[in-house]
C-alpha positions as CSV (number, residue, x, y, z in Angstrom):
1,M,12.8,-11.9,22.3
2,L,11.9,-8.9,19.9
3,V,9.8,-9.2,16.9
4,A,9.1,-6.7,14.4
5,R,6.2,-6.9,11.7
6,V,6.8,-6.2,7.9
7,L,4.3,-3.7,6.9
8,Q,2.6,-3.4,3.3
9,K,5.6,-1.0,1.8
10,G,8.3,-3.3,3.4
11,Q,9.0,-1.3,6.0
12,I,9.7,-2.5,9.5
13,V,8.9,-0.9,12.9
14,I,11.7,-1.4,15.1
15,P,10.8,-2.3,19.1
16,K,11.0,0.5,21.4
17,E,13.2,-1.5,24.1
18,A,15.6,-2.2,21.5
19,R,15.6,1.3,20.0
20,K,16.5,2.8,23.5
21,K,19.6,0.1,23.8
22,A,20.7,1.1,20.6
23,N,20.3,4.6,21.5
24,L,18.2,5.3,18.1
25,A,16.6,8.7,17.7
26,P,13.5,9.6,14.8
27,G,16.1,10.0,11.3
28,D,19.3,7.9,12.2
29,R,20.6,5.7,9.9
30,V,21.2,1.7,9.9
31,E,22.9,-0.4,8.0
32,V,21.1,-3.3,7.0
33,R,23.6,-6.4,6.2
34,I,22.4,-10.1,5.3
35,T,24.5,-13.2,6.7
36,E,23.8,-16.8,6.4
37,E,22.1,-17.0,9.5
38,G,19.7,-13.7,8.3
39,I,19.3,-9.6,8.4
40,V,20.9,-7.9,10.6
41,I,20.6,-4.1,11.2
42,V,23.5,-1.9,12.5
43,P,23.1,2.0,13.6
44,F,25.8,4.2,12.0
45,K,27.7,5.8,14.2
46,K,27.3,9.2,14.4
47,S,29.8,11.6,12.9
48,Y,31.0,13.6,16.7
49,T,29.2,16.6,15.2
50,E,26.2,15.0,14.6
51,S,25.6,14.4,17.9
52,F,25.3,18.7,18.2
53,R,22.7,18.2,15.7
54,G,19.5,20.5,17.3
55,L,21.5,21.3,20.3
56,V,22.4,24.6,19.2
57,K,21.4,27.6,17.1
58,G,24.0,29.2,14.5
59,K,27.1,28.8,13.0
60,L,29.6,27.4,15.4
61,S,33.7,27.3,14.9
62,L,35.6,24.0,15.4
63,E,36.6,24.8,18.8
64,E,33.7,25.6,20.1
65,L,32.0,22.4,19.0
66,E,34.8,20.3,20.5
67,K,34.6,22.0,23.5
68,L,30.8,21.1,23.6
69,Y,31.7,17.4,23.3
70,A,34.5,17.6,26.0
71,E,31.1,18.8,28.0
72,K,29.0,16.3,26.5
73,S,31.3,13.1,27.2
């Protein structure tokens, strides 16, 4: 079982093991859902162009991004 503590401003820290399994990195967005069972945190899937953020400098064409994506997959 993974446990998180609620901080004074309502923030929580997702345990490292959970972040790793969910492939979450600093700045990633998550959706918070309220269900009958409780609170569920679901990572937003990154768009394929967002997955390259920070990997390359400058501007790339759509064709260049698609090539990078194909190489990464």
